[in-house]
C-alpha positions as CSV (number, residue, x, y, z in Angstrom):
1,X,-19.6,7.6,14.9
2,X,-19.1,4.8,12.4
3,X,-16.1,4.9,10.1
4,X,-16.8,6.2,6.6
5,X,-14.1,3.9,5.2
6,X,-15.5,0.8,6.8
7,X,-19.0,1.8,5.6
8,X,-17.6,1.8,2.1
9,X,-16.6,-1.9,2.4
10,X,-20.3,-2.6,3.0
11,X,-21.5,-0.2,0.4
12,X,-23.4,1.9,3.0
13,X,-21.6,5.2,2.7
14,X,-23.4,8.3,1.6
15,X,-20.2,10.3,0.8
16,X,-16.9,9.1,-0.5
17,X,-14.1,8.2,1.9
18,X,-10.6,9.4,1.0
19,X,-7.1,8.5,2.1
20,X,-3.9,8.8,0.1
21,X,-0.8,6.7,-0.4
22,X,2.2,8.4,1.2
23,X,-0.1,10.8,3.0
24,X,2.4,10.8,5.9
25,X,5.4,11.9,3.8
26,X,7.9,14.5,2.9
27,X,5.4,17.0,1.4
28,X,4.2,17.7,5.0
29,X,6.4,20.4,6.8
30,X,5.7,18.6,10.1
31,X,7.1,15.4,8.7
32,X,10.2,17.2,7.4
33,X,10.8,18.7,10.9
34,X,10.8,15.3,12.4
35,X,13.0,14.0,9.6
36,X,15.6,16.6,10.3
37,X,16.1,15.2,13.8
38,X,15.9,11.5,13.1
39,X,17.1,8.9,10.6
40,X,14.5,6.8,8.8
41,X,15.6,3.7,10.7
42,X,15.0,5.6,14.0
43,X,11.6,6.9,12.8
44,X,10.4,3.4,11.8
45,X,11.7,1.7,15.0
46,X,10.5,4.3,17.6
47,X,6.8,3.8,18.4
48,X,6.2,7.3,19.7
49,X,7.6,8.9,16.5
50,X,6.0,6.4,14.1
51,X,2.6,6.9,15.8
52,X,2.8,10.6,15.6
53,X,3.7,10.5,11.9
54,X,0.9,8.0,11.2
55,X,-1.6,10.5,12.7
56,X,-0.2,13.7,11.0
57,X,-2.4,13.5,7.8
58,X,-5.5,12.8,9.8
59,X,-5.0,16.0,11.8
60,X,-3.7,18.1,8.9
61,X,-5.6,16.9,5.9
62,X,-8.8,15.5,7.5
63,X,-8.5,12.2,5.6
64,X,-10.8,9.3,6.5
65,X,-8.1,6.8,7.6
66,X,-4.6,6.6,8.8
67,X,-2.1,4.2,7.3
68,X,0.7,2.8,9.5
69,X,4.0,4.5,9.1
70,X,6.3,1.7,8.3
71,X,8.1,0.4,5.2
72,X,7.3,-2.6,2.9
73,X,10.8,-3.9,4.0
74,X,9.9,-3.9,7.7
75,X,9.0,-7.6,7.4
76,X,12.3,-8.8,5.8
77,X,14.3,-6.8,8.3
78,X,12.6,-9.0,10.9
79,X,13.4,-12.2,8.9
80,X,17.1,-11.6,9.2
81,X,17.9,-9.4,6.2
82,X,20.4,-6.6,6.9
83,X,18.5,-3.5,5.5
84,X,19.1,0.2,6.1
85,X,17.5,3.3,4.5
86,X,20.1,5.6,2.9
87,X,19.3,9.2,2.1
88,X,19.0,9.6,-1.7
89,X,19.5,5.9,-2.4
90,X,16.5,4.2,-0.9
91,X,16.8,0.8,0.9
92,X,20.1,-1.0,0.8
93,X,20.1,-4.8,1.4
94,X,23.6,-5.9,2.5
95,X,22.8,-9.6,2.4
96,X,20.7,-10.0,-0.8
97,X,19.0,-13.3,-1.6
98,X,20.7,-15.1,-4.5
99,X,19.2,-18.6,-4.3
100,X,16.7,-20.6,-2.3
101,X,19.7,-22.1,-0.4
102,X,20.2,-18.7,1.2
103,X,16.9,-19.2,3.1
104,X,18.9,-21.1,5.8
105,X,20.5,-17.7,6.6
106,X,17.1,-16.2,7.4
107,X,14.3,-17.1,9.8
108,X,10.5,-17.0,10.2
109,X,8.8,-14.0,11.8
110,X,8.3,-14.2,15.5
111,X,7.3,-10.8,16.8
112,X,7.9,-7.1,16.2
113,X,7.2,-5.4,19.6
114,X,7.9,-1.8,18.4
115,X,5.3,-2.3,15.6
116,X,2.7,-3.6,18.0
117,X,3.3,-0.6,20.2
118,X,3.1,1.8,17.4
119,X,-0.3,0.4,16.3
120,X,-1.6,0.6,19.9
121,X,-0.4,4.2,20.3
122,X,-2.0,5.2,17.0
123,X,-5.3,3.8,18.1
124,X,-5.2,5.8,21.3
125,X,-4.7,9.0,19.3
126,X,-7.3,8.4,16.6
127,X,-11.0,9.0,16.8
128,X,-13.0,5.8,16.7
129,X,-14.4,6.9,13.4
130,X,-10.9,6.9,11.8
131,X,-9.6,3.4,11.2
132,X,-5.9,2.5,11.0
133,X,-4.9,0.7,7.8
134,X,-2.1,-1.8,8.1
135,X,-0.1,-3.0,5.1
136,X,2.5,-5.3,3.7
137,X,4.5,-5.6,0.5
138,X,3.3,-8.4,-1.7
139,X,5.8,-11.3,-2.0
140,X,6.9,-10.6,-5.5
141,X,7.5,-6.9,-4.8
142,X,9.4,-7.6,-1.6
143,X,11.4,-10.3,-3.3
144,X,12.5,-7.9,-6.1
145,X,14.2,-5.7,-3.5
146,X,15.8,-8.6,-1.7
147,X,17.3,-10.1,-4.9
148,X,18.3,-6.7,-6.5
149,X,19.8,-5.5,-3.2
150,X,17.7,-2.4,-3.3
151,X,15.8,-0.4,-5.8
152,X,16.1,-1.3,-9.5
153,X,15.2,0.2,-12.8
154,X,15.1,-3.1,-14.8
155,X,14.8,-6.0,-12.3
156,X,17.2,-8.1,-14.3
157,X,18.4,-10.2,-11.4
158,X,14.8,-10.9,-10.3
159,X,13.6,-11.8,-13.8
160,X,16.7,-14.0,-14.3
161,X,16.1,-15.8,-11.0
162,X,12.4,-16.3,-11.9
163,X,13.2,-17.8,-15.3
164,X,16.4,-19.8,-14.6
165,X,15.5,-21.1,-11.1
166,X,11.7,-21.5,-11.1
167,X,11.5,-24.1,-8.4
168,X,13.8,-22.0,-6.1
169,X,11.7,-18.9,-7.0
170,X,8.6,-20.7,-5.7
171,X,10.3,-21.8,-2.5
172,X,11.3,-18.2,-1.8
173,X,7.8,-16.9,-2.7
174,X,6.3,-19.5,-0.3
175,X,8.7,-18.3,2.5
176,X,7.7,-14.7,2.0
177,X,4.0,-15.5,1.7
178,X,3.9,-17.5,4.9
179,X,5.6,-14.7,6.8
180,X,3.5,-12.0,5.2
181,X,0.5,-13.7,6.6
182,X,2.1,-13.8,10.0
183,X,3.0,-10.1,9.7
184,X,-0.5,-9.0,8.8
185,X,-2.0,-11.2,11.6
186,X,0.4,-9.5,14.0
187,X,-0.9,-6.1,12.9
188,X,-4.5,-7.3,13.2
189,X,-3.9,-8.5,16.8
190,X,-2.4,-5.1,17.6
191,X,-5.4,-3.2,16.2
192,X,-5.4,-2.4,12.5
193,X,-8.9,-2.5,11.0
194,X,-8.1,-2.8,7.3
195,X,-5.0,-3.9,5.3
196,X,-3.6,-3.0,1.9
197,X,-1.2,-5.3,0.1
198,X,1.2,-3.3,-2.1
199,X,2.4,-5.0,-5.3
200,X,4.2,-2.1,-6.7
201,X,6.4,-4.1,-9.1
202,X,3.9,-6.8,-10.1
203,X,3.0,-4.8,-13.1
204,X,6.4,-5.4,-14.7
205,X,5.4,-9.0,-15.5
206,X,3.5,-10.5,-18.4
207,X,0.0,-11.7,-17.5
208,X,1.1,-15.3,-18.0
209,X,4.0,-15.0,-15.5
210,X,1.9,-13.1,-13.1
211,X,-0.9,-15.7,-13.2
212,X,1.5,-18.6,-12.6
213,X,4.1,-17.2,-10.3
214,X,2.5,-14.4,-8.4
215,X,-1.3,-14.7,-8.2
216,X,-1.4,-18.0,-6.2
217,X,0.6,-16.4,-3.4
218,X,-1.4,-13.2,-3.3
219,X,-4.7,-15.2,-3.2
220,X,-3.3,-17.1,-0.3
221,X,-2.7,-14.0,1.7
222,X,-6.1,-12.6,1.2
223,X,-7.7,-15.9,2.0
224,X,-5.8,-16.4,5.2
225,X,-6.0,-12.8,6.7
226,X,-9.5,-12.1,7.8
227,X,-9.8,-8.4,7.6
228,X,-11.3,-5.9,5.1
229,X,-8.6,-5.8,2.4
230,X,-7.3,-3.8,-0.6
231,X,-4.9,-5.0,-3.3
232,X,-2.8,-2.3,-5.0
233,X,-0.9,-3.1,-8.2
234,X,1.0,-0.4,-10.1
235,X,0.8,-0.5,-13.9
236,X,-2.2,-2.7,-13.5
237,X,-4.1,-2.3,-16.8
238,X,-3.0,-5.6,-18.4
239,X,-3.4,-7.5,-15.1
240,X,-6.8,-6.2,-14.1
241,X,-8.7,-9.4,-15.1
242,X,-6.3,-11.4,-12.9
243,X,-6.4,-9.0,-10.0
244,X,-10.1,-9.8,-9.8
245,X,-9.1,-13.4,-8.8
246,X,-7.1,-12.3,-5.7
247,X,-9.8,-12.6,-3.1
248,X,-9.3,-9.0,-1.9
249,X,-12.3,-6.9,-1.1
250,X,-11.1,-3.9,-3.1
251,X,-8.8,-3.4,-6.1
252,X,-6.6,-0.3,-6.0
253,X,-5.9,0.7,-9.6
254,X,-3.4,3.2,-11.0
255,X,-3.9,5.7,-13.8
256,X,-3.5,3.1,-16.5
257,X,-7.0,1.9,-15.8
258,X,-10.0,3.9,-17.1
259,X,-12.7,3.5,-14.5
260,X,-15.4,4.6,-17.1
261,X,-14.6,2.4,-20.0
262,X,-12.6,-0.6,-18.7
263,X,-14.7,-3.8,-19.3
264,X,-13.4,-5.6,-16.3
265,X,-14.9,-3.0,-14.0
266,X,-18.3,-3.5,-15.5
267,X,-18.7,-7.0,-14.1
268,X,-16.5,-7.1,-11.0
269,X,-18.2,-7.3,-7.7
270,X,-15.2,-5.9,-5.9
271,X,-14.8,-2.4,-4.6
272,X,-12.5,-0.1,-6.5
273,X,-10.0,2.3,-5.0
274,X,-8.2,5.1,-6.9
275,X,-7.2,6.5,-9.2
276,X,-6.4,10.2,-9.7
277,X,-3.1,10.6,-11.3
278,X,-0.7,11.9,-8.6
279,X,0.9,14.3,-11.1
280,X,-2.3,16.3,-11.2
281,X,-1.4,17.6,-7.7
282,X,0.9,20.0,-9.6
283,X,-2.0,21.4,-11.6
284,X,-3.7,24.7,-10.8
285,X,-6.6,24.6,-8.4
286,X,-9.3,24.7,-11.1
287,X,-7.9,21.8,-13.1
288,X,-7.2,19.8,-10.0
289,X,-10.8,20.2,-8.7
290,X,-12.1,19.4,-12.1
291,X,-10.1,16.2,-12.3
292,X,-11.1,15.1,-8.8
293,X,-14.8,15.6,-9.7
294,X,-14.3,13.7,-13.0
295,X,-12.8,10.8,-11.1
296,X,-15.7,10.8,-8.6
297,X,-18.3,10.9,-11.3
298,X,-16.6,8.1,-13.2
299,X,-16.6,6.0,-10.0
300,X,-20.4,6.2,-9.5
301,X,-20.5,3.1,-11.7
302,X,-18.5,1.2,-9.1
303,X,-20.5,-0.8,-6.6
304,X,-18.2,0.2,-3.8
305,X,-15.6,3.0,-4.0
306,X,-12.7,4.6,-2.1
307,X,-10.9,7.7,-3.4
308,X,-7.1,7.5,-3.7
309,X,-4.3,8.4,-6.0
310,X,-2.6,6.4,-8.7
311,X,0.4,6.1,-6.5
312,X,2.0,8.0,-3.6
313,X,2.1,11.8,-3.2
314,X,5.3,13.3,-4.6
315,X,7.5,14.9,-1.9
316,X,7.5,18.4,-3.4
317,X,3.7,18.7,-3.7
318,X,2.0,21.8,-2.0
319,X,0.1,20.8,1.1
320,X,-2.8,23.1,0.1
321,X,-3.3,21.1,-3.1
322,X,-3.8,18.0,-1.1
323,X,-6.2,19.8,1.2
324,X,-8.2,20.9,-1.8
325,X,-8.4,17.4,-3.1
326,X,-9.7,16.0,0.2
327,X,-12.2,18.8,0.7
328,X,-13.5,18.3,-2.9
329,X,-14.0,14.6,-2.3
330,X,-15.8,15.3,1.0
331,X,-18.1,17.8,-0.6
332,X,-19.3,15.3,-3.2
333,X,-22.5,13.6,-2.5
334,X,-23.5,10.1,-3.7
335,X,-27.2,10.9,-3.4
């Protein structure tokens, strides 16, 4: 049976495919049971555990694709950055990047055997009709963590580096872009069928800065990795015209974009993914179903479409709400 998700990339699907960001996360009791026994570092680095977690939402929620259980900082860990995941604090980078001169302390990507093995194990578990989505963090988003030393509310160090050391900023972006391409090609060799590039923090930038300092590197990734592709950018409304220049096959948009009225979506030939506001998973069943259907009806104007959320599922969401969402999408016909 042919994959519904891959059919959507060709515009041949008769129903709407659905997968969800953070679909293999803390809202699942099965995930929490695993988490009680293992640290995040162990979960990411142990192929058998990571493969089982990757497949959980396919078995529990009946989504149309699995997405690799990894972190957007898996790549820099394998470039020489000392990163760990601390409960309640997120990632902690013990050797943050402060200038382009620091690049001599890091190295290019060679291989990540445990990631290859995870992908191979996942593909053994999945039905041929359920593709595995690989992913990477976009260079600017990854760089923001590496400069800030972890999560940040204001990204002051990143913005200061970008403005005070523009040449050095470009050198670091080039380093990350080159290795992101290697990272995604590694995943492709191991067996992913689609990839999504997460630019979670790209939306903090002005359009002028994004166009000059981010867009060229994103375009290069989509040009040099030959797979069906999706570009996700949080807070994307003001950058949507530039997102259309990225060479990705699909644009994944957040709740700031109105699929019905946005003029950019009237002329784009790209597919659209999104964009139910993830907070609606707290609503009662009737409202949630109504909003899912409203999103689906709005998306009929898109040439190609994949249902997803505006961002990841919150950790305290009721699993039954997510099941209702998926079932509602699957019951909706495009005929």
